[in-house]
N, C-alpha and C positions, 0 to 999 in steps of 0.2 A: 335021373333024367326023365324028362317028360317026353311025351310022344311028339309034341310039337317043337321041342328043342329050345324052349325058352330059357331053361336054366343054363344050357350050354352057352347061349349067347350072353347071358348075364355074367357069368364067370369071367369070360374074357374081358368084358367091360370093366368089372371091378378090378381085375388084375391090371388092366391097362391104366385105370385111374390111380391105383396104388403105385404102379410103376412110375407114372408121371409125377405123383407127389414125392416119391422117393428121389426121382431125378432132379426135381426142382427144390426139394427141401434142403436147407443148408446143413452142412456137416456139423458135428458137435464142436469142432475147432472153430468154425466160422461163427457159430452161435456164441461161443465164449469170447471171441474177438469183438463181436457186435455188442455183447453185454459189457465188456471192459470199456469199449468206446463210449457207450451210453453212460456208463458210470463216470468216465472222465468228463464228458460233456455236462453231466449233472453237477459235478464238482466245480467245473469252470463257471457254470451258470450261478451256482450258489456263491462262489467267490465274487463274481461280478455284481450280484445282488447285494452282497455285504459291502463291497466297495462303493456301490451306488448309495446305499443307505448311509455309509460313513460320509460320503461327499455331501449328501443332502443335509446331514447333521452339521457338517462344517459350514455349509452355505447358510443354514439357519443361525449358527453362531456369528458368522460374519455379518449377516443382516442385522442382528441384534447389536453388534459392536458398531456398525455403521449408524444405526439409529441413535445410539448413545453418543457417538461422536458428533452427529448433526445437532443433537440437543445441546451438547457441550459447546459447539461452535456458536449456536444461537445465544447461549448464556455469555460466552466470551465476547461476542459482538456487542451485546448490550453493555457489558462491563467496559468494553473499549470506548463506547460512546460516552459513558459516564466519566471515564478517565480523561478523555479529550476535552469534555466540557469543563472539568475541574482544572485542567491544564490551561485552557483558554482564559478562565477566570483568574488564575494565578498570574498568567502573563500580563493580563490587563492591569492587575494590581501592581505588579512589579514595574510596569511602564509608568503608571501614575506616580509611584514612589520615586522612580528615577527622574522624572520631570520635576517633582517637588524638591528633590535634593540638589538639583542643578538649575536654579532659577535664571542664571545668567545665559543659559543655552536656550535659544528660541525653540518653542514647542514643536515646530514642524521638523526639526532636525532629529529629535529623539524618536525613534520608531524601531519596530522589529517584531518578529513572530516568536522569537525564542530569546532566552537570556543572553546568549552570545551576541545575537544581532543587536539587542538593546544596549548591551555594554559597549559594543563597537560603535554604535551611533553616539553614545555619551562621550566616548573618547574623541570621536571625530568632532563633536560639538565643542568639546574643551579646546581642541586645537584651533578651531575656527574662532572661538571667543578670544583666545590668547592672541591670535594673529590680528584680530580687529583692535584689541587693546593696544598692541604695539604700534599699529598704524595710527591710532588716535593719539597716542603719546608722542609719536614722532611729529605729527601734524601740530600738536599743541606746542611742542618745543620750538617749532619754526615760527609760530605766530605769537610768541611771548612778548608781552609789553613790559618794558623795564619798570621797576618800582620807582615811585616818586614822580615828581613833575618833569615833564620833558623839557629839554633845553629850549630856550627861546631862540628862534631863528626867523629868518625872513620867510614870509608865506609865499609859496610858489603861485604865480599867476598864470601858469602855463595852461591849465585846463579851463580857464574862465573865458567867457565870451566878452566881446568889447563892452557891452553894456554893463556886465558884472564888474569889469575892471574899473570903469568910470565910477560906479557906485562904491567900490572899495576905496578908491582914491579920495572921494569926497568924505567918506566916513573917517578916514585916516587924518584928515586935516581938521576934523571936528565939526564938520557940517552934518546936516541931517539928510537922511536919504528918503 
């Protein structure tokens, strides 16, 4: 110790600081619990990072699949347009053939966008043509003229005017009109 007592005052300060550090310092059990908790949190973080990396990988795969599907859809759409054009051409040819094979059916009756519609319109046209034929045959039967010369009979003067009747009478007697 010195005369002025500096050492004496320093020892109590150091012992006081040491004592405070010892009072606030965690116990070995607490340190072990903190170390275990830190380790668990690091494991959870590593697992979360692995799951995140796996999800990002999955997202990349899905985006690639989506891109392929979109390209496939574009190709399919182009093919669909070509198929529709070919179908339209085939339907136009079928319609032309149906009209050529059924000349008795008026052109405006045979129509349609598909084979079934065209066939249905042909059948409808056949029914119409058959009905018209029957009507015309019935009308022709009613207006038939018998074969050979008609029997001679008196001429009816009912529909003639008086002047026409006089002219007919003069002509009958051999006069000139």
